[in-house]
C-alpha distance (Angstrom), angle and dihedral (degrees) to the residues before:
residue distance angle dihedral
M1 . . .
N2 3.74 . .
A3 3.89 128.9 .
S4 3.84 93.6 -101.4
E5 3.79 92.5 51.4
I6 3.83 91.5 50.9
L7 3.71 91.1 51.4
K8 3.84 90.0 48.6
I9 3.85 91.0 50.7
V10 3.75 93.2 48.2
D11 3.79 92.2 49.5
A12 3.76 94.6 46.0
I13 3.82 94.5 49.2
H14 3.80 89.1 45.3
R15 3.81 92.3 54.9
D16 3.82 98.3 37.9
K17 3.77 101.5 40.6
R18 3.80 98.3 31.0
I19 3.79 90.9 -126.5
D20 3.78 121.9 149.7
K21 3.83 112.3 -102.2
E22 3.86 93.0 -127.8
I23 3.78 89.8 56.2
V24 3.86 89.8 49.1
F25 3.95 91.6 49.2
T26 3.92 89.6 48.9
G27 3.67 90.1 48.7
V28 3.71 94.6 50.6
E29 3.85 91.6 46.2
V30 3.69 90.5 53.8
A31 3.78 91.9 45.3
I32 3.81 91.9 52.0
A33 3.95 91.4 46.6
T34 3.84 92.3 49.2
A35 3.93 91.0 50.9
A36 3.72 89.5 45.8
R37 3.78 93.6 49.8
K38 3.81 89.2 53.4
Q39 3.96 87.6 57.0
Y40 3.77 96.7 43.8
G41 3.71 97.4 37.7
E42 3.81 132.9 -96.1
G43 3.76 95.7 -91.1
V44 3.78 93.3 61.6
D45 3.79 120.0 98.1
V46 3.81 106.9 -131.8
T47 3.83 123.7 179.5
I48 3.80 125.5 -177.2
T49 3.76 129.7 -161.5
I50 3.80 127.7 -172.7
D51 3.73 122.0 -161.6
R52 3.65 108.5 -121.4
Q53 3.80 94.5 -146.3
T54 3.87 103.0 37.4
G55 3.77 102.5 24.6
E56 3.76 90.1 -130.3
V57 3.87 114.7 156.5
S58 3.85 122.1 -137.4
G59 3.73 127.6 166.4
T60 3.86 146.5 161.1
K61 3.67 133.6 -125.6
D62 3.87 112.2 -151.9
G63 3.80 85.7 -19.5
V64 3.80 94.7 -53.3
P65 3.81 114.5 120.1
V66 3.81 114.4 -110.5
S67 3.69 122.0 -157.2
P68 3.87 120.8 -119.5
K69 3.93 89.8 -117.0
E70 3.79 91.6 55.9
I71 3.87 90.6 49.7
G72 3.85 89.7 51.7
E73 3.69 92.9 47.4
R74 3.76 96.1 47.4
I75 3.68 96.2 46.0
G76 3.87 119.3 71.2
A77 3.82 110.4 -132.7
Q78 3.74 92.7 -133.8
S79 3.66 93.0 47.1
A80 3.89 91.2 52.1
K81 3.72 92.2 45.4
Q82 3.84 92.8 54.3
V83 3.78 94.0 50.6
I84 3.78 89.4 43.7
I85 3.75 92.4 55.0
Q86 3.85 90.7 47.2
K87 3.79 92.7 50.7
I88 3.86 91.3 46.9
K89 3.83 89.3 51.6
E90 3.76 90.3 50.3
A91 3.94 89.8 48.2
E92 3.77 88.8 47.4
R93 3.80 92.0 51.5
D94 3.81 91.9 46.6
A95 3.97 90.2 50.9
I96 3.84 88.7 49.4
Y97 3.89 90.1 46.2
E98 3.87 91.3 52.6
E99 3.71 93.8 45.5
Q100 3.82 92.6 50.2
R101 3.78 94.6 44.4
S102 3.80 87.6 59.9
Q103 3.88 84.7 63.5
I104 3.83 96.7 59.4
G105 3.79 109.2 122.3
H106 3.90 91.1 20.4
M107 3.81 128.2 98.6
V108 3.73 121.0 -111.2
V109 3.87 130.6 -169.3
G110 3.77 121.1 -139.5
L111 3.86 142.4 155.2
V112 3.75 123.5 -105.0
H113 3.90 105.8 -108.6
K114 3.81 98.9 172.6
I115 3.77 144.9 -6.3
E116 3.81 117.1 -144.7
G117 3.75 117.5 -124.7
A118 3.90 127.3 -149.2
R119 3.85 97.3 -59.4
R120 3.74 122.2 102.7
G121 3.72 123.7 -152.1
K122 3.84 124.8 -139.3
D123 3.76 102.1 -156.0
A124 3.73 136.5 84.4
D125 3.89 88.7 -73.9
E126 3.74 92.7 57.9
I127 3.88 94.1 123.0
F128 3.82 86.9 54.3
R129 3.89 90.2 54.7
E130 3.87 104.2 40.9
P131 3.88 113.0 121.5
G132 3.71 112.1 -85.3
A133 3.75 96.5 14.6
I134 3.82 112.7 142.3
I135 3.79 118.8 -139.7
V136 3.77 110.6 -146.2
T137 3.81 129.6 -168.1
V138 3.85 107.3 -137.5
P139 3.81 128.1 175.3
G140 3.90 106.6 -70.2
A141 3.86 100.2 -2.9
E142 3.74 148.0 28.0
A143 3.71 119.8 -93.4
V144 3.89 135.0 -166.8
L145 3.89 129.1 -148.0
P146 3.71 104.4 -154.2
R147 3.79 116.4 -139.4
S148 3.85 89.0 -118.1
D149 3.92 89.0 58.1
R150 3.83 95.0 55.0
I151 3.72 124.6 103.0
P152 3.86 107.2 -106.6
G153 3.75 111.0 -96.4
E154 3.84 99.8 10.6
M155 3.72 120.1 129.9
F156 3.82 134.8 -158.9
N157 3.87 137.8 -171.9
V158 3.77 132.9 -155.2
G159 3.71 107.1 -80.0
D160 3.82 97.0 24.7
R161 3.78 117.6 131.4
L162 3.76 112.3 -110.1
R163 3.86 130.9 -167.9
G164 3.80 122.0 -164.5
I165 3.85 142.5 156.4
V166 3.73 116.1 -106.9
T167 3.80 108.8 -122.9
D168 3.71 103.9 167.8
V169 3.84 143.6 3.9
R170 3.82 123.9 -157.7
K171 3.75 140.3 -179.3
S172 3.77 115.1 -122.6
G173 3.75 114.9 176.8
A174 3.81 106.0 -65.1
K175 3.78 94.0 -16.6
V176 3.79 135.7 80.0
Q177 3.78 116.9 -135.8
V178 3.72 117.5 -149.7
I179 3.89 113.2 -165.9
L180 3.90 119.1 -153.5
S181 3.73 132.1 -164.7
R182 3.90 130.4 -167.3
I183 3.84 94.6 -177.2
R184 3.85 102.5 64.0
P185 3.74 118.4 104.4
A186 3.90 86.1 -125.2
F187 3.90 87.5 67.6
V188 3.86 90.7 59.9
Q189 3.77 90.3 46.4
A190 3.86 91.3 50.6
L191 3.84 89.7 51.7
F192 3.83 93.6 50.7
E193 3.84 89.2 47.2
Q194 3.77 88.6 53.7
E195 3.80 97.1 42.2
I196 3.94 101.6 38.8
P197 3.88 114.5 62.2
E198 3.76 90.8 -163.5
I199 3.66 90.9 59.8
Q200 3.85 91.8 48.0
D201 3.64 88.4 51.5
A202 3.91 94.2 49.9
V203 3.85 90.0 -118.0
I204 3.73 89.7 119.2
E205 3.86 122.6 35.4
I206 3.69 129.2 -150.6
K207 3.87 105.5 -135.3
G208 3.75 100.8 176.3
I209 3.84 146.4 -7.9
A210 3.89 129.1 -159.1
R211 3.73 116.1 -175.9
E212 3.74 143.1 -179.1
P213 3.93 99.5 -172.5
G214 3.71 117.1 -123.8
Y215 3.75 94.2 13.4
R216 3.81 118.2 50.7
T217 3.93 142.8 -17.8
K218 3.76 130.8 -163.9
I219 3.79 114.5 -157.4
A220 3.79 123.8 -175.7
V221 3.82 118.8 -150.9
Y222 3.81 135.2 -173.4
S223 3.80 142.7 -177.2
S224 3.77 129.2 -169.3
D225 3.70 87.8 -146.3
Q226 3.73 103.6 84.2
R227 3.99 89.0 -161.5
I228 3.73 89.7 72.8
D229 3.74 124.5 87.7
C230 3.91 98.3 -143.9
V231 3.91 92.7 -170.7
G232 3.76 96.1 45.4
A233 3.74 92.4 47.3
C234 3.84 91.4 53.8
I235 3.72 94.2 46.4
G236 3.71 95.5 42.7
M237 3.81 129.3 -162.2
R238 3.81 108.6 -24.7
G239 3.85 87.2 -15.1
S240 3.79 95.1 -61.8
R241 3.86 94.9 140.6
I242 3.71 99.1 46.0
K243 3.81 93.8 43.4
N244 3.71 88.8 70.7
V245 3.78 90.2 57.2
T246 3.81 94.8 44.2
D247 3.82 91.0 49.2
E248 3.87 88.4 54.0
L249 3.82 90.1 50.1
N250 3.69 94.9 54.2
N251 3.92 91.8 -101.2
E252 3.76 92.3 -52.7
R253 3.87 110.1 171.1
I254 3.69 116.3 -109.3
D255 3.75 126.7 -160.7
V256 3.88 113.6 -165.9
V257 3.84 111.7 -162.5
P258 3.80 133.6 178.6
W259 3.84 112.5 -106.8
H260 3.78 116.0 -137.1
Q261 3.82 129.5 179.5
D262 3.87 91.8 -133.7
L263 3.80 108.6 82.9
Q264 3.71 90.3 -154.3
V265 3.78 87.5 66.8
Y266 3.79 101.1 28.6
I267 3.80 96.0 55.3
P268 3.79 95.6 55.4
N269 3.73 86.8 47.7
A270 3.61 92.7 52.4
L271 3.90 92.3 49.1
R272 3.95 91.7 57.1
P273 2.90 133.8 170.9
A274 3.86 86.9 34.5
E275 3.79 115.5 85.4
V276 3.89 113.8 -127.8
E277 3.80 124.2 -150.5
E278 3.88 98.5 -167.8
V279 3.85 142.2 -9.5
I280 3.82 118.3 -145.3
L281 3.84 110.2 -164.9
C282 3.95 115.3 -148.2
S283 3.78 98.0 -168.2
M284 3.77 94.8 -179.6
L285 3.75 91.6 59.7
G286 3.79 95.1 32.0
R287 3.84 84.6 -124.8
A288 3.80 129.9 139.1
V289 3.75 118.3 -155.4
V290 3.75 109.3 -153.6
L291 3.80 120.6 -161.2
V292 3.82 118.4 -152.9
K293 3.69 135.0 163.8
Q294 3.79 117.8 -96.4
D295 3.82 92.9 -106.8
Q296 3.95 89.8 55.8
R297 3.77 96.8 45.6
S298 3.90 96.6 88.4
L299 3.82 89.7 45.7
A300 3.82 94.4 47.7
I301 3.83 91.2 50.0
G302 3.80 94.5 39.9
R303 3.73 131.4 -162.8
K304 3.92 107.6 -28.2
G305 3.67 87.6 -10.4
Q306 3.84 94.0 -65.2
N307 3.80 98.8 136.8
V308 3.84 95.4 52.2
R309 3.69 91.6 39.2
L310 3.78 94.0 55.6
A311 3.74 92.4 42.8
S312 3.76 89.6 53.8
K313 3.85 89.4 54.1
L314 3.78 92.3 46.7
V315 3.78 97.8 52.6
G316 3.79 97.0 32.4
W317 3.82 95.6 -125.2
D318 3.76 133.6 104.5
V319 3.69 102.6 -104.3
E320 3.81 116.5 -158.5
I321 3.91 120.7 -171.1
M322 3.77 117.7 -142.1
T323 3.73 141.8 157.6
R324 3.80 115.9 -125.9
E325 3.89 85.6 -109.7
E326 3.71 94.4 54.7
L327 3.83 92.5 48.6
E328 3.89 91.8 51.1
A329 3.81 88.5 49.5
D330 3.74 91.7 49.3
L331 3.78 94.2 46.6
E332 3.85 90.4 51.9
K333 3.76 91.6 47.7
A334 3.79 93.6 47.5
V335 3.81 92.1 49.8
E336 3.76 91.3 49.1
G337 3.94 93.2 46.2
Y338 3.80 91.4 47.7
G339 3.89 86.3 56.5
L340 3.87 87.4 69.0
I341 3.72 91.6 59.8
E342 3.79 116.8 90.8
G343 3.81 111.7 -129.9
I344 3.88 96.3 31.0
S345 3.79 112.8 108.9
P346 3.84 121.9 -162.9
E347 3.83 89.8 -104.4
L348 3.86 91.8 52.3
A349 3.94 90.3 46.6
D350 3.80 89.5 54.1
R351 3.84 91.0 48.8
L352 3.84 91.5 49.1
V353 3.94 94.5 51.3
G354 3.82 87.9 44.2
E355 3.77 88.1 58.4
G356 3.83 90.2 49.3
F357 3.75 100.2 -99.9
L358 3.78 97.0 142.5
S359 3.74 103.2 158.9
F360 3.87 143.9 29.9
D361 3.76 88.5 -104.2
D362 3.83 90.2 58.2
L363 3.78 91.8 46.9
S364 3.99 91.8 50.1
I365 3.83 89.8 66.2
I366 3.78 99.6 45.1
E367 3.83 113.9 121.5
P368 3.87 111.1 -107.8
N369 3.85 90.6 -131.8
D370 3.86 90.1 54.8
L371 3.67 92.8 49.1
M372 3.86 91.8 46.7
Q373 3.84 89.6 55.8
M374 3.79 95.2 43.3
G375 3.86 95.1 51.5
D376 3.79 102.8 21.7
L377 3.71 90.6 -117.0
T378 3.72 133.0 156.5
E379 3.73 118.7 -113.2
E380 3.80 89.9 -107.2
A381 3.77 93.1 53.5
A382 3.74 91.2 46.0
N383 3.72 93.9 55.0
A384 3.85 89.6 45.4
V385 3.92 90.6 56.7
I386 3.88 92.5 47.4
E387 3.76 91.6 50.4
Q388 3.83 90.9 51.8
A389 3.81 90.5 47.6
E390 3.82 88.6 52.7
R391 3.80 92.7 52.3
Y392 3.84 92.3 48.6
A393 3.76 90.0 47.5
E394 3.76 91.1 52.6
Q395 3.78 90.7 48.7
E396 3.91 90.3 51.9
E397 3.75 89.5 49.5
Q398 3.93 94.6 50.2
Y399 3.90 87.5 46.4
K400 3.74 92.9 54.7
E401 3.81 91.8 44.9
N402 3.79 90.5 53.1
A403 3.77 94.1 45.6
S404 3.85 89.1 50.8
K405 3.74 92.6 51.8
Q406 3.87 89.9 50.4
E407 3.69 93.6 52.0
A408 3.73 96.8 45.6
P409 3.91 110.6 105.8
V410 3.84 115.7 -104.6
E411 3.87 111.5 -127.2
K412 3.73 113.2 -133.9
E413 3.75 118.2 -128.5
G414 3.71 112.2 -107.1
T415 3.81 127.1 -121.4
A416 3.78 129.4 -131.9
E417 3.72 90.8 -100.8
E418 3.83 92.3 51.8
């Protein structure tokens, strides 16, 4: 292999495989050195250098210069070619890997190539072979959408167009594995960025997303330009813009709410469509007690607690829905309960409920320093109060478990005829 042939090989690989020339030169050098080492013996230290301008090969053997002629004579052409091909494949894989890694967190579009059946692989490509995994051809690589990252209830067929967010890129032998997801909040964000021009132009900013894939998503949006209706822009005329997003998400319900830096405003927004009477922030617990009228209670909580659960995720606070009557009853119960704990004065009990500590369980997680400051207690006295609260909390939990078991229906033993 002469100098001109090496330059031609490097140039061809650079153009065809889109691999940087320096990477190709390095790969060829390593390949020739590997082939030479097999000829000289594994214990011999061989280095190979290729002139980037002329293509001339030079090298050393145990630190002694070796002529290009000897290198050519000692290395079999076929052996060198095989090693070079292997190194170039590795360089090509590495180039694809780096290119795909830059896509992590971004949405890609591909075509469904294959849907795995019930068998399960045991090799490095296991994630590509697990049941229900969808193999997708994306630009420059092959990707997989694991069954666990699919939206519940959605179906795909071979040849379908599929969009997903890139969550991981892995090397597996000579291949590069790209892992996709359609259940991450980032996927919803990418869809909004694609569908809403104002978000693309950074006129509207997505401040937060809380999602339960396949069921419901809450997304908070904001614009520093008060003339812009953030929610209206995202929904579009008669829901035209958001329809494209919900269609992609298998008709998942999406609530678009306005973000606000004031939690007294933001939390009621996050609980829409329920109407809120008052928000009481308990900063020491990171809890927000939200008061609603009785006819709004179910709506605020949502089906199986979904509305309040998503609102809590969106605002980053533990949101608890109550009517004013329920709060008053809890306050009275808490003050009465704290009277059972040695070391808690009536004044301290009032301060505790004022900060949102409404149960023994709440009190059991208070920081001793906070309790010392609130009640002017010593460290020993504060720890004693917390220990008592923990015991009462455990007793209450045990009582609830026993009551639940007693209320559970007893199944009758079946007869042979049954």
